[in-house]
C-alpha positions as CSV (number, residue, x, y, z in Angstrom):
1,X,-15.2,38.9,72.5
2,X,-17.9,41.4,71.7
3,X,-19.0,39.4,68.5
4,X,-19.5,36.1,70.3
5,X,-23.3,36.7,70.4
6,X,-23.3,37.2,66.6
7,X,-21.4,33.9,66.0
8,X,-23.7,32.0,68.2
9,X,-26.7,33.5,66.5
10,X,-25.5,32.6,63.0
11,X,-24.7,29.0,64.2
12,X,-28.2,28.6,65.6
13,X,-29.8,29.7,62.3
14,X,-27.6,27.4,60.3
15,X,-28.5,24.4,62.5
16,X,-32.2,25.2,62.2
17,X,-31.9,25.4,58.4
18,X,-30.0,22.1,58.3
19,X,-32.6,20.4,60.4
20,X,-35.5,21.4,58.2
21,X,-36.9,18.7,55.8
22,X,-36.5,20.6,52.5
23,X,-32.8,21.0,53.1
24,X,-32.3,17.3,53.9
25,X,-34.2,16.4,50.7
26,X,-31.9,18.7,48.7
27,X,-28.8,16.9,50.2
28,X,-30.3,13.5,49.3
29,X,-30.9,14.6,45.7
30,X,-27.4,15.9,45.3
31,X,-26.0,12.6,46.6
32,X,-28.1,10.6,44.1
33,X,-27.0,12.8,41.2
34,X,-23.3,12.6,42.2
35,X,-22.4,9.0,43.1
36,X,-19.3,8.2,45.0
37,X,-16.0,7.7,43.2
38,X,-16.0,3.9,43.6
39,X,-19.3,3.7,41.7
40,X,-18.0,5.8,38.9
41,X,-14.8,3.6,38.6
42,X,-16.9,0.5,38.5
43,X,-19.1,1.9,35.8
44,X,-16.2,3.0,33.6
45,X,-14.5,-0.4,34.0
46,X,-17.6,-2.3,32.9
47,X,-18.1,0.0,29.9
48,X,-14.4,-0.3,28.9
49,X,-14.6,-4.1,29.1
50,X,-17.6,-4.2,26.9
51,X,-16.1,-1.8,24.3
52,X,-12.8,-3.9,24.3
53,X,-14.9,-7.0,23.7
54,X,-16.6,-5.4,20.7
55,X,-13.2,-4.3,19.3
56,X,-11.8,-7.8,19.6
57,X,-14.8,-9.4,18.0
58,X,-14.6,-6.9,15.1
59,X,-10.9,-7.6,14.7
60,X,-11.5,-11.4,14.7
61,X,-14.2,-11.0,12.0
62,X,-12.0,-8.8,9.9
63,X,-9.2,-11.4,10.2
64,X,-11.4,-14.3,9.2
65,X,-12.8,-12.3,6.2
66,X,-9.3,-11.3,5.0
67,X,-8.0,-14.9,5.3
68,X,-11.1,-16.3,3.5
69,X,-10.8,-13.7,0.8
70,X,-7.1,-14.4,0.4
71,X,-7.9,-18.1,0.0
72,X,-10.8,-17.5,-2.3
73,X,-8.7,-15.2,-4.5
74,X,-6.1,-17.9,-5.3
75,X,-8.8,-20.5,-5.7
76,X,-10.6,-18.4,-8.3
77,X,-7.3,-17.5,-10.0
78,X,-6.1,-21.1,-10.2
79,X,-3.0,-20.3,-8.2
80,X,0.2,-21.9,-9.4
81,X,2.7,-21.4,-12.1
82,X,0.1,-21.2,-14.8
83,X,-1.9,-18.5,-13.0
84,X,-0.7,-15.5,-15.0
85,X,-0.8,-17.4,-18.3
86,X,-4.5,-18.0,-17.6
87,X,-5.1,-14.3,-17.0
88,X,-3.1,-13.4,-20.1
89,X,-5.3,-15.6,-22.2
90,X,-8.4,-14.2,-20.7
91,X,-7.2,-10.7,-21.1
92,X,-6.3,-11.2,-24.8
93,X,-9.9,-12.2,-25.5
94,X,-11.3,-9.2,-23.5
95,X,-12.8,-6.2,-25.2
96,X,-11.6,-3.5,-22.8
97,X,-8.2,-2.3,-21.8
98,X,-8.7,-3.4,-18.2
99,X,-8.6,-7.1,-19.2
100,X,-12.1,-8.0,-18.1
101,X,-13.2,-11.6,-18.5
102,X,-16.0,-12.9,-20.7
103,X,-19.2,-14.0,-19.1
104,X,-19.5,-17.8,-18.8
105,X,-22.2,-19.6,-20.7
106,X,-24.9,-21.6,-19.0
107,X,-23.2,-24.8,-20.2
108,X,-19.9,-23.7,-18.6
109,X,-21.8,-23.3,-15.3
110,X,-22.7,-27.0,-15.3
111,X,-19.0,-28.0,-15.7
112,X,-16.8,-28.6,-12.7
113,X,-15.1,-25.2,-13.3
114,X,-18.4,-23.5,-13.8
115,X,-18.6,-22.2,-10.2
116,X,-15.2,-20.6,-10.5
117,X,-16.2,-18.9,-13.7
118,X,-19.4,-17.7,-12.2
119,X,-17.7,-16.3,-9.2
120,X,-15.0,-14.7,-11.3
121,X,-17.6,-13.0,-13.4
122,X,-19.6,-11.8,-10.5
123,X,-16.9,-10.8,-8.0
124,X,-14.2,-9.7,-10.4
125,X,-11.9,-11.2,-7.9
126,X,-8.4,-12.3,-9.0
127,X,-4.9,-12.3,-7.7
128,X,-3.6,-10.1,-10.6
129,X,-5.7,-7.2,-12.0
130,X,-3.7,-5.3,-14.6
131,X,-4.3,-4.1,-18.1
132,X,-4.1,-6.8,-20.7
133,X,-0.8,-8.0,-22.1
134,X,-1.3,-6.4,-25.5
135,X,-1.0,-3.0,-23.8
136,X,2.0,-4.0,-21.7
137,X,4.5,-5.9,-23.8
138,X,7.4,-3.6,-22.8
139,X,7.2,-2.3,-19.3
140,X,9.7,0.1,-17.5
141,X,10.0,0.2,-13.8
142,X,11.6,3.4,-12.5
143,X,13.3,3.3,-9.1
144,X,15.5,5.6,-7.1
145,X,17.9,3.1,-5.5
146,X,19.1,-0.5,-5.7
147,X,16.7,-2.6,-3.5
148,X,13.6,-0.4,-4.3
149,X,12.7,-3.0,-7.0
150,X,12.1,-5.8,-4.4
151,X,11.4,-3.8,-1.3
152,X,8.4,-2.0,-2.9
153,X,7.6,-3.4,-6.4
154,X,8.3,-7.1,-5.8
155,X,4.7,-8.4,-6.4
156,X,4.3,-6.3,-9.5
157,X,7.6,-7.4,-11.0
158,X,7.0,-11.1,-10.2
159,X,3.5,-10.9,-11.8
160,X,4.8,-9.2,-14.9
161,X,7.7,-11.5,-15.5
162,X,5.2,-14.5,-15.3
163,X,3.3,-13.1,-18.3
164,X,4.0,-14.5,-21.7
165,X,5.4,-11.9,-24.1
166,X,6.0,-9.2,-21.4
167,X,9.5,-7.7,-21.2
168,X,10.3,-5.9,-18.0
169,X,13.0,-3.3,-17.8
170,X,14.4,-1.5,-14.7
171,X,15.8,2.1,-14.7
172,X,17.6,2.7,-11.4
173,X,18.5,6.3,-11.1
174,X,21.3,6.1,-8.5
175,X,24.0,3.6,-7.8
176,X,23.4,3.4,-4.0
177,X,26.6,5.0,-3.0
178,X,25.3,6.7,0.2
179,X,27.6,4.5,2.3
180,X,30.3,4.2,-0.4
181,X,29.2,0.7,-1.4
182,X,28.3,1.4,-5.0
183,X,30.1,-1.7,-6.4
184,X,28.6,-4.0,-3.8
185,X,25.1,-2.7,-4.4
186,X,25.5,-3.0,-8.1
187,X,26.1,-6.7,-7.8
188,X,23.3,-7.0,-5.3
189,X,20.9,-5.4,-7.8
190,X,21.9,-7.9,-10.5
191,X,21.3,-10.9,-8.2
192,X,18.0,-9.5,-6.9
193,X,16.7,-8.9,-10.4
194,X,17.8,-12.4,-11.5
195,X,15.7,-13.9,-8.7
196,X,12.7,-11.8,-9.9
197,X,13.1,-13.0,-13.5
198,X,14.7,-9.9,-15.0
199,X,17.8,-10.5,-17.1
200,X,20.9,-8.3,-16.6
201,X,20.5,-6.9,-20.1
202,X,17.2,-5.3,-19.0
203,X,18.7,-3.3,-16.2
204,X,19.7,0.3,-16.6
205,X,21.8,1.6,-13.7
206,X,22.7,5.2,-13.7
207,X,25.9,6.7,-12.3
208,X,25.2,10.4,-12.5
209,X,26.9,12.7,-10.1
210,X,23.9,15.0,-9.9
211,X,21.7,12.1,-8.7
212,X,23.4,10.9,-5.6
213,X,21.9,8.4,-3.2
214,X,21.3,11.0,-0.5
215,X,18.1,12.0,1.2
216,X,19.5,15.4,1.9
217,X,20.2,16.2,-1.8
218,X,17.3,17.4,-4.0
219,X,17.2,15.8,-7.4
220,X,16.4,18.3,-10.2
221,X,13.2,17.1,-11.9
222,X,14.4,18.2,-15.4
223,X,17.5,16.1,-15.1
224,X,15.6,13.0,-14.0
225,X,12.9,13.6,-16.6
226,X,15.4,13.7,-19.4
227,X,16.9,10.3,-18.3
228,X,13.4,8.8,-18.1
229,X,12.3,10.1,-21.5
230,X,15.5,8.9,-23.2
231,X,15.0,5.4,-21.7
232,X,11.4,5.3,-22.7
233,X,12.1,6.3,-26.3
234,X,15.2,4.0,-26.7
235,X,13.4,0.9,-25.4
236,X,10.0,1.6,-27.0
237,X,8.2,1.4,-23.7
238,X,4.4,0.9,-23.5
239,X,3.9,1.4,-19.7
240,X,5.9,2.9,-16.9
241,X,5.5,2.2,-13.2
242,X,7.1,4.3,-10.4
243,X,6.3,5.9,-7.1
244,X,3.5,8.2,-6.4
245,X,4.0,11.7,-5.0
246,X,4.4,10.4,-1.4
247,X,7.1,7.9,-2.4
248,X,5.8,5.1,-0.2
249,X,8.3,6.0,2.5
250,X,8.4,9.7,1.8
251,X,12.0,9.5,0.7
252,X,12.8,12.7,-1.2
253,X,14.5,10.8,-4.0
254,X,11.4,8.6,-4.4
255,X,9.2,11.7,-4.6
256,X,11.6,13.3,-7.1
257,X,11.1,10.4,-9.5
258,X,7.4,10.9,-9.5
259,X,7.5,14.6,-10.1
260,X,9.9,14.1,-13.0
261,X,7.7,11.5,-14.6
262,X,4.6,13.7,-13.9
263,X,6.3,16.7,-15.6
264,X,6.7,14.6,-18.8
265,X,3.0,13.8,-18.6
266,X,2.1,17.4,-18.0
267,X,4.3,18.6,-20.9
268,X,2.7,15.9,-23.1
269,X,6.2,14.5,-23.9
270,X,5.4,10.8,-23.2
271,X,4.6,8.7,-26.3
272,X,0.9,8.4,-27.0
273,X,0.9,4.7,-26.4
274,X,2.9,4.9,-23.2
275,X,0.7,4.6,-20.0
276,X,1.8,6.0,-16.6
277,X,1.1,4.1,-13.4
278,X,2.1,4.8,-9.8
279,X,2.4,2.6,-6.8
280,X,0.0,3.5,-4.0
281,X,1.4,4.9,-0.8
282,X,-0.6,3.9,2.2
283,X,-0.6,4.8,5.9
284,X,1.7,3.0,8.4
285,X,-1.0,0.8,9.8
286,X,-2.0,-0.7,6.5
287,X,1.7,-0.9,5.5
288,X,2.4,-3.5,8.2
289,X,-0.9,-5.5,8.0
290,X,0.7,-7.9,5.5
291,X,-2.1,-9.9,3.8
292,X,-4.7,-8.5,6.1
293,X,-4.7,-5.4,3.9
294,X,-6.3,-7.4,1.1
295,X,-9.8,-6.2,1.9
296,X,-8.9,-2.6,1.7
297,X,-6.9,-3.1,-1.5
298,X,-9.8,-4.8,-3.3
299,X,-12.2,-2.1,-2.4
300,X,-10.0,1.0,-2.8
301,X,-7.7,0.1,-5.8
302,X,-8.2,-0.4,-9.5
303,X,-5.1,-2.4,-10.3
304,X,-3.3,-4.8,-8.0
305,X,-1.0,-7.8,-7.7
306,X,-1.4,-10.3,-4.9
307,X,1.1,-13.1,-4.2
308,X,0.6,-16.3,-2.3
309,X,3.1,-17.4,0.4
310,X,5.4,-19.3,-2.0
311,X,5.5,-16.5,-4.5
312,X,6.2,-13.9,-1.8
313,X,9.1,-16.1,-0.6
314,X,10.7,-15.4,-4.0
315,X,10.4,-11.7,-3.4
316,X,11.9,-12.1,0.1
317,X,14.8,-14.1,-1.3
318,X,15.4,-11.3,-3.8
319,X,15.4,-8.7,-0.9
320,X,17.9,-10.9,1.0
321,X,20.4,-10.5,-1.9
322,X,20.8,-6.9,-0.7
323,X,22.9,-8.0,2.2
324,X,24.5,-4.6,2.7
325,X,21.0,-3.2,3.5
326,X,19.7,-6.0,5.8
327,X,19.4,-4.3,9.2
328,X,17.3,-5.7,11.9
329,X,14.3,-3.6,11.0
330,X,14.5,-4.9,7.4
331,X,14.0,-8.4,8.6
332,X,10.8,-7.3,10.2
333,X,9.8,-5.5,7.1
334,X,10.1,-8.4,4.7
335,X,7.9,-10.6,6.9
336,X,5.2,-8.0,8.0
337,X,5.1,-5.4,5.2
338,X,2.2,-5.4,2.9
339,X,4.5,-4.6,0.0
340,X,6.0,-8.1,0.1
341,X,2.5,-9.6,-0.7
342,X,0.4,-6.9,-2.3
343,X,1.0,-4.0,-4.8
344,X,-1.8,-1.7,-5.8
345,X,-1.4,0.8,-8.6
346,X,-3.4,3.5,-10.3
347,X,-3.2,5.0,-13.8
348,X,-2.2,8.6,-13.9
349,X,-3.6,11.0,-16.5
350,X,-3.2,14.7,-17.2
351,X,-6.0,15.9,-14.9
352,X,-4.5,13.8,-12.0
353,X,-1.1,15.4,-12.6
354,X,-2.5,18.9,-12.7
355,X,-4.3,18.4,-9.4
356,X,-1.3,17.0,-7.6
357,X,0.9,19.7,-8.9
358,X,-1.5,22.3,-7.4
359,X,-1.3,20.4,-4.1
360,X,2.5,20.3,-4.3
361,X,2.7,24.1,-5.0
362,X,0.3,24.9,-2.1
């Protein structure tokens, strides 16, 4: 009780300080700087709504641009069964290996098709952009499993088989015996390739015990490389297409095929007139954008194949021939995957291989 006088003295000083005007002004300033929680919530909600509105507008604009570009692409290409023949004729008259078209004359611009030719010359926009047919008369597609040909390379195979004078061969390095269904998957591969326009005589299906269809078994690059080189030399191949180092789905067998083909390029064992192309691996967002990935493809790729809905339906029907692999998620894949409509490729040279080998070693 002896300290009551001290407590009362401190309380009186505190009340006198609180009653002074400078202290009250400080309290008011603090209240202005720190608003109440309800005001903060209202401000955040209004800002979020505005940001969401901007995102939706941007998505709508991107959707309209992609759909318009998709429609314009096939209008300029003269979509239909004669589309690729038209490109082959243009490419055979071109001076460069990329198959660039000739500039239209002023008289051609006055014709009904002059606008198309002018846009083709200015935009370089077409549904198929590949090296000209003279450099790709005999093409080898190298896959790891039955169903890879239509699941990943469908647009490319369809576009190549529509070219006049282009022979497409498939080298499948395993028989798909992961679930002990090798015989079934062999027949499925035959039917699928038939839908895509590849005759049975152009299919090479390996049955090597050291190359099992198993994601947990590492394929030896030298064994795969020897098979690839033997096939290239025996069929007199002018261009090979396969996976890139990410294998589209990061499957170890897919990646092994790339490293085997890259080792041939690195050792300078590929024939001089044989070009090496890889299918672009993309992130999972672009992978399931379907035709909405068209804008990114045209700006970021050098070679591509784009199918319209009817042509993509042929690729889907080829995939459906692999009934043993049609799980529920595969049905979603064939309707939403970008690889059912669009393939983009790039040519690989020695410097690219050396750089990617360094990345792989690191």
